C-alpha positions as CSV (number, residue, x, y, z in Angstrom):
1,M,-15.7,-20.5,9.0
2,Q,-13.9,-22.6,6.4
3,A,-14.3,-20.0,3.7
4,D,-12.9,-17.3,6.0
5,S,-9.8,-19.3,6.8
6,I,-9.2,-19.9,3.1
7,L,-9.6,-16.2,2.4
8,V,-7.1,-15.3,5.1
9,V,-4.6,-17.8,3.7
10,A,-5.2,-16.5,0.2
11,I,-4.6,-12.9,1.2
12,L,-1.5,-13.7,3.1
13,V,-0.1,-15.7,0.2
14,F,-0.9,-12.7,-2.1
15,I,0.9,-10.3,0.2
16,F,3.9,-12.6,0.4
17,L,4.1,-13.1,-3.3
18,E,3.6,-9.5,-4.2
19,T,6.2,-8.1,-1.8
20,G,8.6,-11.0,-2.5
21,T,8.4,-10.3,-6.2
22,L,9.1,-6.6,-5.7
23,V,12.1,-7.3,-3.5
24,F,13.4,-10.0,-5.9
25,Y,13.1,-7.7,-8.9
26,L,15.0,-4.9,-7.0
27,N,17.7,-7.3,-5.9
28,K,18.1,-8.6,-9.5
29,Q,18.4,-5.0,-10.8
30,N,20.9,-4.1,-8.0
31,A,18.6,-1.2,-7.3
32,P,18.6,0.5,-3.9
33,V,15.6,0.4,-1.6
34,R,14.3,3.9,-1.5
35,T,11.3,5.5,0.2
36,T,9.0,4.9,-2.8
37,V,9.8,1.2,-2.6
38,L,8.9,1.2,1.1
39,Q,5.7,3.0,0.3
40,W,4.7,0.4,-2.3
41,V,5.5,-2.4,0.1
42,G,3.3,-0.6,2.7
43,V,0.5,-0.4,0.1
44,A,0.9,-4.1,-0.7
45,I,0.7,-5.0,3.0
46,F,-1.7,-2.5,4.5
47,I,-4.6,-2.4,2.0
48,P,-5.2,-6.2,1.8
49,F,-5.2,-6.3,5.6
50,V,-7.7,-3.5,5.9
51,F,-10.0,-5.2,3.4
52,L,-9.6,-8.5,5.2
53,L,-10.5,-7.0,8.6
54,S,-13.4,-5.3,7.1
55,Y,-14.7,-8.5,5.4
56,L,-14.3,-10.5,8.6
57,G,-16.3,-7.8,10.5
58,K,-13.5,-6.8,12.8
59,I,-13.7,-3.1,11.8
60,D,-16.7,-1.0,10.7
61,S,-17.1,0.4,7.2
62,S,-16.5,3.9,8.5
63,V,-13.2,2.9,10.0
64,T,-12.3,1.1,6.8
65,S,-12.9,4.3,4.7
66,T,-11.1,6.4,7.2
67,L,-8.0,4.1,7.2
68,L,-8.0,3.9,3.4
69,G,-8.5,7.7,3.0
70,G,-5.7,8.5,5.4
71,F,-3.4,6.0,3.8
72,A,-4.2,7.4,0.3
73,G,-3.4,10.9,1.6
74,Y,-0.1,9.7,3.0
75,V,1.0,8.0,-0.2
76,F,-0.2,10.7,-2.6
77,G,1.0,13.5,-0.3
78,K,4.6,12.4,-1.0
79,V,4.2,13.0,-4.7
80,G,6.6,16.0,-5.5
81,L,5.7,18.9,-7.6
82,S,7.7,19.7,-10.7
83,E,10.2,22.5,-10.5
84,E,8.3,24.6,-13.0
85,W,5.2,24.4,-10.8
86,T,6.9,25.4,-7.6
87,H,9.0,28.3,-9.0
88,T,6.5,30.2,-11.1
89,K,6.8,34.0,-11.4
90,Q,4.0,35.9,-9.8
91,G,2.9,39.3,-11.0
């Protein structure tokens, strides 16, 4: 049980440092927080928690793959198409 608690603390520290670094960098640049930033924060928080729950045996491997696949579809589904791809002439 000692290794599991160390892993939990390590993942929580990783999440905190990763999101904190992103927010600090944006604040230093005086950049606005947009939807893409929120998506990356979601990635930084969600994926390690899913792997942690899977490692600890709280969720099954099929649930893990479903969650990661759905989340990947959400993140990559927001990628916009170029104007030249969406307004091509047909015929």
